[in-house]
C-alpha positions in Angstrom: -53.8 -93.2 36.7 -54.4 -95.4 33.8 -55.1 -93.4 30.2 -57.7 -95.6 28.0 -57.7 -93.5 24.2 -60.1 -95.9 22.6 -62.9 -94.7 24.9 -64.6 -92.7 23.0 -67.6 -90.0 24.7 -71.1 -91.7 25.1 -73.0 -89.1 22.4 -70.4 -89.1 20.0 -72.6 -89.4 16.8 -70.2 -87.9 14.3 -68.4 -90.8 15.1 -70.7 -93.3 15.1 -72.3 -92.0 11.3 -68.5 -92.9 10.0 -68.6 -95.6 11.6 -71.9 -97.5 10.5 -71.6 -95.9 6.6 -67.8 -98.0 6.6 -68.9 -101.0 8.2 -71.5 -100.6 6.3 -70.0 -100.3 3.1 -67.4 -102.9 4.1 -70.5 -105.0 5.2 -72.3 -104.9 2.1 -69.1 -106.9 0.8 -69.4 -108.9 3.3 -73.3 -109.9 2.6 -72.7 -110.2 -1.2 -68.5 -112.6 -0.2 -71.4 -115.1 1.5 -73.6 -115.3 -1.5 -70.5 -117.2 -3.7 -70.3 -120.2 -1.6 -73.8 -120.1 -0.4 -76.6 -118.9 -3.2 -79.2 -116.8 -1.4 -82.2 -118.9 -3.7 -82.9 -120.9 -6.1 -82.1 -120.7 -9.7 -84.7 -118.5 -12.0 -86.3 -116.3 -8.7 -85.8 -112.8 -8.7 -83.6 -111.4 -6.3 -85.6 -108.8 -4.3 -83.8 -105.7 -4.7 -84.6 -106.8 -8.8 -87.7 -107.6 -7.0 -88.4 -103.9 -5.8 -86.7 -101.9 -8.7 -89.3 -103.4 -10.7 -92.0 -102.7 -8.9 -91.1 -99.4 -8.3 -92.0 -99.5 -12.6 -88.5 -99.2 -12.9 -86.3 -100.6 -16.0 -84.8 -102.8 -13.9 -82.6 -104.7 -16.8 -81.8 -101.9 -18.9 -79.2 -100.5 -15.5 -76.8 -102.5 -16.2 -72.8 -101.7 -16.5 -69.6 -104.0 -18.2 -67.2 -104.8 -15.6 -63.4 -107.5 -16.1 -66.4 -109.2 -19.3 -69.5 -109.6 -17.2 -72.8 -107.8 -16.9 -73.2 -106.9 -13.8 -76.2 -105.2 -12.7 -76.3 -101.6 -10.2 -79.6 -100.7 -9.5 -78.9 -103.9 -7.6 -76.2 -103.3 -6.4 -76.9 -100.1 -5.1 -80.4 -100.6 -3.3 -77.6 -103.6 -1.6 -75.4 -101.2 -0.6 -78.3 -98.8 0.2 -79.4 -101.3 2.7 -76.2 -101.8 4.3 -75.3 -98.7 4.8 -78.4 -97.7 5.8 -78.7 -100.3 8.8 -75.0 -99.6 9.6 -75.9 -96.1 10.8 -79.2 -97.3 12.5 -76.7 -99.5 14.4 -73.8 -97.9 15.4 -76.7 -95.1 16.3 -78.4 -96.9 18.3 -75.4 -98.3 19.4 -75.3 -95.8 21.6 -78.2 -95.3 23.3 -79.6 -99.3 23.0 -76.0 -101.3 24.2 -78.8 -104.2 24.5 -78.8 -104.1 20.5 -74.8 -105.0 20.1 -75.8 -108.3 21.9 -73.8 -111.6 20.2 -71.5 -108.7 18.9 -74.1 -107.8 16.5 -75.0 -111.0 15.6 -78.0 -111.1 17.6 -79.3 -107.4 15.4 -78.7 -109.4 12.7 -81.4 -112.6 13.0 -83.5 -109.6 14.3 -83.8 -108.1 10.5 -83.4 -111.5 8.4 -86.8 -112.3 9.8 -87.9 -108.5 9.5 -86.8 -109.2 5.9 -87.3 -111.6 4.9 -89.5 -113.6 6.8 -91.8 -110.0 7.0 -91.6 -107.7 4.9 -90.3 -109.0 1.5 -93.1 -112.1 2.0 -95.8 -109.2 2.8 -94.4 -107.1 -1.2 -94.7 -109.8 -2.9 -91.2 -110.0 -3.7 -90.0 -112.8 -1.5 -91.4 -115.8 -0.4 -91.2 -116.1 4.0 -88.6 -118.4 4.9 -91.4 -121.2 6.2 -91.3 -121.5 2.6 -87.4 -121.6 1.2 -85.6 -124.5 0.9 -83.2 -125.1 4.1 -80.3 -124.5 1.6 -81.6 -120.6 0.9 -82.8 -120.1 4.6 -79.1 -121.3 6.1 -77.4 -119.0 3.3 -80.0 -115.3 4.5 -79.4 -116.2 8.3 -76.0 -116.5 7.7 -74.6 -113.7 5.3 -76.8 -112.0 7.7 -75.2 -113.6 10.8 -72.1 -112.2 9.0 -73.5 -108.9 7.6 -74.6 -108.1 11.0 -71.1 -109.8 12.8 -68.5 -107.5 10.2 -70.9 -103.6 11.4 -69.9 -104.7 15.1 -66.7 -104.7 14.5 -65.9 -101.4 12.1 -68.3 -100.2 15.2 -65.7 -101.5 18.3 -62.8 -100.3 15.9 -64.2 -97.0 16.0 -65.6 -96.8 19.4 -64.3 -98.9 21.7 -67.1 -101.4 23.2 -70.5 -100.2 24.4 -70.9 -98.5 27.2 -72.3 -100.7 29.8 -68.3 -102.8 28.9 -66.2 -100.9 30.1 -63.4 -99.8 32.1 -62.0 -97.1 33.1 
């Protein structure tokens, strides 16, 4: 009889939450890192998190701290991190019931989130132009960054939880 110690019970919500939290935090740094070689917007345009915080009436310009001589905006950073953690949790919990969410090692999820946010929600709020009105470079950056972002969540989820139930062999 073969025993597979990595098989996690189908409804292990505690592990899913831990994987989502860890994967969400890691994926946030992956997304930021992808923006170094491929900036996601034309110079001078506000980032969507900055625009949303301004829209909420917050003094975003004052939300800063200094690290190694660089002035950074903690409001934007917290919003970016919160987005990733929320969707990391959602992804890992959804994978328990709907293994299809892990299609393409999670990259289909990343593509759906990109289209929903950059094609619909952010333009509707007036926080960013829609995908079809931005340059090819910007679209590439957003799609590529979100694919890596979602894949990194899946890597953590799979490491902590194993493959989706329908793909397991016992």
